[in-house]
C-alpha positions in Angstrom: 53.1 -42.3 130.1 56.0 -43.3 132.4 57.0 -46.9 132.7 55.1 -48.9 135.3 57.2 -49.5 138.4 57.1 -52.4 140.9 57.7 -52.4 144.6 56.5 -55.9 145.5 56.8 -57.7 148.8 56.6 -61.4 148.3 54.7 -63.5 150.8 56.6 -66.0 153.0 53.4 -68.0 153.7 50.7 -69.5 151.6 47.5 -67.5 151.1 44.6 -69.2 153.0 41.3 -67.8 152.0 38.4 -68.2 154.5 35.6 -70.6 153.7 33.0 -67.7 153.9 34.5 -64.8 151.9 31.6 -62.4 152.2 31.9 -59.3 150.0 34.6 -56.6 150.2 36.0 -57.6 153.6 39.3 -59.0 152.6 42.0 -57.3 150.5 45.1 -58.5 148.6 48.7 -57.5 149.4 49.3 -55.1 146.6 47.7 -52.0 145.0 48.2 -50.0 141.8 48.6 -46.2 142.2 49.4 -43.2 140.0 49.0 -39.5 140.4 48.0 -36.5 138.3 49.0 -32.9 138.2 48.7 -30.3 135.4 52.4 -30.2 134.7 53.1 -34.0 134.4 49.6 -35.3 133.6 49.1 -38.9 134.9 52.5 -40.0 136.3 54.4 -42.2 138.8 52.5 -45.4 138.1 53.5 -48.1 140.6 52.3 -51.5 141.9 53.3 -51.6 145.6 52.3 -53.1 148.9 49.0 -51.9 150.3 49.3 -49.2 152.9 47.0 -46.6 154.4 46.5 -43.5 152.3 47.9 -40.2 153.6 45.5 -37.4 152.9 45.3 -33.8 154.1 42.1 -33.2 156.1 41.3 -30.4 153.6 41.4 -32.7 150.6 38.6 -31.7 148.3 37.1 -35.2 147.7 36.4 -35.4 151.4 34.4 -32.1 151.4 32.9 -32.0 148.0 32.8 -35.6 146.8 34.9 -35.3 143.7 35.6 -39.0 143.3 34.6 -41.8 140.9 35.1 -45.6 140.9 34.5 -48.8 139.0 33.8 -52.4 139.9 34.8 -55.4 137.8 35.9 -59.0 138.4 38.6 -61.5 137.7 38.2 -65.3 137.7 40.1 -68.5 137.3 39.0 -70.3 134.1 38.1 -74.0 134.1 41.7 -74.8 132.9 43.4 -72.4 135.3 43.8 -69.3 133.1 43.1 -65.9 134.6 40.2 -64.0 133.1 38.7 -60.5 133.5 35.2 -59.8 132.3 34.9 -56.8 130.0 37.6 -54.6 131.5 37.8 -52.3 128.5 34.1 -51.4 129.0 34.6 -50.7 132.7 37.6 -48.5 132.0 35.7 -46.6 129.3 32.8 -46.1 131.8 35.4 -44.8 134.4 36.4 -42.1 131.8 32.7 -41.3 131.2 32.2 -40.7 134.9 35.5 -38.7 134.9 34.1 -36.3 132.3 31.0 -35.6 134.4 32.9 -35.0 137.6 35.7 -32.8 136.0 38.4 -35.4 136.5 41.2 -35.7 133.9 40.8 -38.7 131.6 43.1 -41.7 131.9 44.9 -43.5 129.1 42.6 -46.5 128.8 45.2 -48.8 127.2 47.7 -48.1 129.9 45.2 -48.5 132.7 44.2 -51.9 131.2 47.8 -52.9 131.2 48.4 -51.8 134.8 45.2 -53.5 135.9 46.1 -56.8 134.3 49.6 -56.6 135.8 48.2 -56.2 139.2 45.8 -59.1 138.8 48.6 -61.3 137.6 50.8 -60.4 140.6 47.8 -61.2 142.9 46.6 -64.2 141.1 46.9 -66.5 144.1 44.2 -64.5 145.7 41.6 -65.4 143.1 39.1 -67.9 144.7 37.9 -70.8 142.6 34.6 -71.9 144.2 31.4 -71.3 142.2 30.1 -67.8 142.7 33.5 -66.4 143.9 35.9 -64.0 142.2 38.5 -61.3 142.6 36.7 -58.0 142.8 38.6 -55.1 141.2 38.0 -51.5 142.4 39.6 -48.6 140.5 39.1 -45.2 142.3 40.1 -41.6 141.4 39.7 -38.7 143.8 40.7 -35.1 144.0 43.6 -34.4 146.3 43.9 -30.6 146.6 43.8 -29.3 150.1 41.3 -26.5 149.5 37.9 -25.5 150.9 36.8 -23.7 147.8 34.1 -25.3 145.7 35.8 -26.0 142.4 37.5 -29.0 140.6 40.7 -30.2 142.1 44.0 -29.8 140.1 45.7 -32.9 141.6 44.4 -36.4 141.6 45.2 -39.9 142.7 44.1 -43.1 141.1 44.4 -46.5 142.8 43.2 -50.0 142.1 42.3 -52.2 145.0 41.6 -56.0 144.9 39.3 -58.1 147.1 38.5 -61.8 146.9 34.7 -62.0 147.3 31.8 -64.4 147.5 28.3 -63.7 146.5 27.2 -60.1 146.9 23.9 -61.0 148.4 23.9 -63.6 151.2 21.1 -65.3 149.4 23.4 -66.0 146.4 21.4 -67.0 143.3 18.1 -67.1 145.1 15.2 -64.7 144.7 15.4 -61.6 146.8 12.8 -59.3 148.4 12.6 -55.8 146.9 10.8 -52.8 148.2 9.7 -50.2 145.7 10.9 -46.9 147.1 8.5 -43.8 146.9 9.6 -41.9 150.0 13.0 -40.8 148.6 14.7 -40.4 145.2 18.2 -41.4 144.3 19.0 -39.3 141.2 17.3 -37.2 138.5 18.0 -36.8 134.8 20.9 -34.6 133.9 22.3 -35.2 137.4 24.9 -37.8 138.5 22.8 -40.9 138.2 24.7 -42.2 135.2 28.0 -41.8 136.9 29.7 -44.2 139.3 30.4 -41.7 142.0 30.1 -42.0 145.8 27.4 -39.4 146.0 24.9 -41.7 144.2 25.5 -44.4 146.8 25.3 -42.0 149.7 21.9 -40.9 148.4 20.7 -44.5 148.6 21.8 -45.5 152.1 18.9 -44.3 154.2 16.3 -46.0 152.0 18.3 -49.2 151.9 18.7 -49.1 155.7 15.0 -48.7 156.2 14.2 -51.4 153.7 16.5 -53.9 155.4 14.9 -53.1 158.7 11.6 -54.2 157.2 13.1 -57.5 155.9 13.9 -56.5 152.3 17.2 -57.1 150.5 17.2 -53.9 148.4 15.0 -51.1 147.1 13.8 -50.4 143.6 14.0 -46.7 142.8 11.4 -44.8 140.8 12.2 -41.8 138.7 13.1 -38.6 140.6 10.4 -36.4 139.0 7.1 -38.2 138.9 8.1 -41.3 141.0 6.2 -43.3 138.4 8.8 -45.1 136.2 11.2 -47.9 137.3 14.8 -46.9 137.3 17.2 -49.3 139.0 17.8 -51.3 142.2 20.4 -49.9 144.6 23.2 -52.0 143.2 21.7 -53.4 140.0 19.9 -52.5 136.8 16.4 -54.1 136.6 14.7 -56.2 133.9 11.0 -57.0 133.7 9.9 -60.2 132.1 6.4 -59.9 130.6 4.6 -62.7 128.7 5.8 -61.5 125.3 8.6 -59.0 126.1 11.6 -58.5 128.3 11.9 -54.8 129.1 14.5 -52.7 130.9 14.4 -49.0 131.7 15.9 -46.9 128.9 19.1 -45.1 129.8 18.0 -41.5 130.4 20.9 -39.9 132.3 19.8 -41.0 135.8 20.5 -44.7 135.4 23.9 -46.3 135.6 24.8 -47.9 132.2 25.6 -51.3 133.5 28.1 -53.5 131.7 26.2 -56.6 132.8 23.0 -54.9 131.6 24.5 -54.5 128.2 25.7 -58.1 128.2 22.3 -59.4 129.1 20.6 -57.4 126.4 23.0 -59.0 123.8 22.5 -62.5 125.1 18.7 -62.1 125.1 18.7 -60.7 121.5 21.0 -63.5 120.3 18.5 -66.0 121.7 15.6 -64.5 119.8 14.0 -62.7 122.7 11.9 -59.6 122.3 14.1 -57.1 124.3 13.1 -53.5 124.7 14.7 -50.5 126.4 11.8 -48.2 127.4 9.9 -46.5 130.2 8.2 -49.0 132.5 5.8 -47.6 135.0 5.1 -49.2 138.3 1.4 -49.1 137.3 2.2 -51.2 134.2 4.0 -53.8 136.4 1.1 -54.0 138.9 -1.5 -54.3 136.0 0.6 -57.1 134.4 0.9 -58.9 137.8 -2.9 -58.7 138.3 -3.7 -60.0 134.8 -1.1 -62.7 134.8 1.2 -61.4 132.1 4.1 -60.5 134.5 6.5 -63.5 134.6 9.4 -62.2 136.7 11.8 -59.4 137.6 15.6 -59.8 137.8 18.5 -57.5 138.5 21.8 -57.4 136.7 25.2 -56.1 137.9 28.9 -56.9 138.3 28.6 -57.7 142.0 25.4 -59.8 141.9 25.6 -60.9 138.2 22.0 -62.0 138.0 19.6 -61.6 141.0 16.1 -62.9 140.6 13.3 -60.9 142.4 11.0 -63.3 144.2 8.9 -60.7 146.0 8.1 -57.1 145.1 6.3 -54.7 147.5 4.8 -51.4 146.5 2.8 -49.5 149.2 0.4 -52.1 150.6 0.6 -54.5 147.6 2.8 -57.5 148.1 3.6 -59.4 144.8 5.0 -62.9 144.7 6.8 -63.4 141.4 7.1 -66.8 139.7 6.1 -68.6 142.9 9.2 -67.1 144.6 11.5 -69.0 142.2 14.0 -67.9 139.6 12.5 -67.8 136.1 14.0 -69.8 133.3 15.4 -66.7 131.7 17.1 -65.5 134.9 18.6 -69.0 135.4 19.8 -69.1 131.8 21.4 -65.7 132.0 23.1 -66.5 135.3 24.4 -69.9 134.0 25.6 -68.3 130.7 27.4 -65.4 132.3 29.0 -67.5 135.0 30.2 -69.9 132.3 31.6 -67.0 130.2 33.5 -65.7 133.2 35.5 -68.9 133.5 35.5 -69.7 129.7 33.4 -72.8 130.3 31.6 -71.8 127.1 33.0 -70.1 124.0 33.5 -66.3 124.3 32.2 -65.4 120.9 31.7 -61.7 121.9 35.4 -61.1 122.9 34.2 -60.0 126.3 36.9 -61.8 128.3 40.5 -60.6 128.6 43.0 -63.3 129.5 45.8 -62.3 131.8 49.5 -63.3 131.4 50.5 -65.0 134.7 54.3 -64.8 134.2 56.5 -64.0 137.2 57.1 -60.2 137.6 60.5 -59.0 138.9 60.3 -56.8 141.9 
């Protein structure tokens, strides 16, 4: 791999972040980029000032969707250090998506180095209020100008940074979820386990219709029988029964969430009965009616933990835990939020600390 290059434009004014950040609406000054071709492999890695991309209108990712991405977060710790939560796992998942979409794999160690360098350079953009972070978005897309349906031969990778607040306007408050049975998002052996734009395009209409009805998100059922829970549009889902906390088993149509994996570990270490299995909507309804359903909550990088206060399926409207976060959801949110900023000991080695030394342009 070539040496990382820098073309940095230093600010002449102090960064003033808005009081209400929202999510993904503000971007930092610099971006990481590198390119791929069959002769050189991944090459020309550079951190430079953000500028608009120049792409040919025939670029294959526009027409055939050959693109993948990731989402992870950086934080300021309680003593001012820069931390990134589980970046190695996110980069590994990026490569897993690349395999499925016929994109050349990246050197995971080098990409981690480039990512941490970029975050270090842009460290003044990291917000420090509770619930805020610096969102990190790596993207790879096929560049070939060609209208034939085949994998591209040339690719671009970039990493974009965005200071963000809570993903849902509600913050850590219970959300309203609609169980979706008019559409399906993904099927087993398809693209559901990949973080690719096609999966999100498939979810837009259902999410739009749900929001028009007053719901925050939709809960997808399996794409074959529309019987088993899969995931929420932007989160994995957990169901807290009286004697068990269950989450849908990864079956090829569900995104293997990094936060999901973290939650499973935290729950097991606290002696909880955690299972990964098929969970039917009929089982959830039966548990609600007989009083053994405690709560539902979503997990994801963007939302961290999102309690579900109200779940609607067809004509049945279910209020969960009196519309309040369960003790488990609150514990997980507090624990993960504390880990992000090293307020508690990182005994899992999940947090990568970033060197914040000055980089020469």
